[in-house]
C-alpha positions as CSV (number, residue, x, y, z in Angstrom):
1,X,-44.8,-117.3,-71.8
2,X,-48.3,-116.0,-73.2
3,X,-50.5,-114.2,-70.7
4,X,-47.8,-113.1,-68.1
5,X,-48.8,-111.0,-65.3
6,X,-48.2,-107.8,-67.0
7,X,-46.2,-108.0,-71.0
8,X,-45.7,-104.3,-71.1
9,X,-45.4,-101.8,-68.3
10,X,-44.9,-98.2,-68.9
11,X,-46.4,-95.1,-66.6
12,X,-49.3,-94.7,-68.8
13,X,-50.3,-98.1,-70.0
14,X,-50.3,-101.7,-68.9
15,X,-50.7,-104.7,-71.6
16,X,-51.0,-108.3,-71.3
17,X,-52.5,-111.1,-73.5
18,X,-55.5,-113.0,-72.0
19,X,-56.9,-116.0,-74.0
20,X,-54.6,-114.9,-76.9
21,X,-56.1,-111.6,-77.3
22,X,-53.9,-108.5,-76.5
23,X,-55.7,-106.5,-73.7
24,X,-54.9,-102.8,-71.9
25,X,-55.2,-103.1,-68.2
26,X,-56.3,-100.0,-66.0
27,X,-52.9,-98.7,-64.5
28,X,-53.9,-96.3,-61.8
29,X,-55.6,-96.8,-58.4
30,X,-58.4,-94.9,-59.4
31,X,-58.9,-96.8,-63.0
32,X,-58.5,-100.2,-61.6
33,X,-61.0,-99.3,-58.8
34,X,-63.3,-97.9,-61.4
35,X,-63.0,-100.9,-63.3
36,X,-63.7,-103.6,-60.6
37,X,-67.0,-105.2,-59.4
38,X,-68.9,-103.0,-56.9
39,X,-68.3,-105.8,-54.3
40,X,-64.5,-106.3,-54.8
41,X,-64.0,-102.4,-54.2
42,X,-63.8,-102.5,-50.4
43,X,-61.4,-105.4,-50.6
44,X,-59.1,-103.6,-52.8
45,X,-59.0,-100.4,-50.9
46,X,-58.5,-102.4,-47.8
47,X,-55.5,-104.2,-49.4
48,X,-54.3,-101.0,-51.8
49,X,-54.4,-98.7,-48.7
50,X,-52.0,-101.2,-46.7
51,X,-49.4,-102.5,-48.8
52,X,-45.8,-101.1,-48.8
53,X,-44.8,-99.1,-51.2
54,X,-42.4,-101.4,-52.8
55,X,-45.2,-103.9,-53.3
56,X,-47.6,-101.7,-54.6
57,X,-47.0,-102.3,-58.6
58,X,-47.6,-105.8,-58.2
59,X,-50.5,-105.8,-56.1
60,X,-52.1,-103.1,-58.5
61,X,-51.5,-105.5,-61.5
62,X,-52.7,-108.4,-59.6
63,X,-56.4,-106.2,-58.9
64,X,-56.2,-104.9,-62.7
65,X,-55.8,-108.4,-63.9
66,X,-59.3,-109.0,-62.3
67,X,-60.8,-106.5,-64.2
68,X,-60.5,-108.8,-67.4
69,X,-62.5,-112.0,-67.7
70,X,-60.5,-114.9,-67.7
71,X,-57.0,-113.2,-66.8
72,X,-56.4,-114.5,-63.3
73,X,-58.2,-118.3,-64.4
74,X,-55.6,-118.6,-67.2
75,X,-52.8,-117.2,-64.8
76,X,-53.7,-119.7,-62.4
77,X,-53.6,-122.1,-64.9
78,X,-50.1,-121.3,-66.3
79,X,-48.8,-121.8,-62.6
80,X,-50.2,-125.0,-62.2
81,X,-48.7,-126.1,-65.5
82,X,-45.4,-124.7,-64.2
83,X,-45.6,-126.6,-60.8
84,X,-46.2,-129.8,-62.4
85,X,-42.9,-129.6,-64.3
86,X,-44.2,-128.2,-68.1
87,X,-41.8,-125.2,-68.9
88,X,-43.2,-125.4,-72.5
89,X,-43.4,-121.8,-73.7
90,X,-41.1,-120.3,-71.1
91,X,-38.8,-117.5,-72.2
92,X,-35.8,-117.0,-70.3
93,X,-34.5,-113.6,-70.1
94,X,-30.6,-112.6,-69.6
95,X,-29.7,-110.1,-67.3
96,X,-30.4,-107.6,-69.9
97,X,-33.6,-108.6,-70.7
98,X,-33.1,-110.0,-73.5
99,X,-34.2,-113.7,-74.9
100,X,-31.6,-116.4,-74.2
């Protein structure tokens, strides 16, 4: 499915597709915080500093998406489509991460 939460994850780079365009997301706590609007930073600081380690990558990725206009809205639209039973465009991966 296009525009998944984060399409590529490496230690140095996160990318995804938003509104049909490939975008690079900030991928460190410092870079995400710096890319957020000033009025979002206190909430970010509170959430990131209280997030358990295993949950940190997902929380950071969700905040990184907020730095790209339209990303969160597109993701919300996709979730609503899936909840409504429309699975068109969904790719299922096998245990080896290969499209099946």
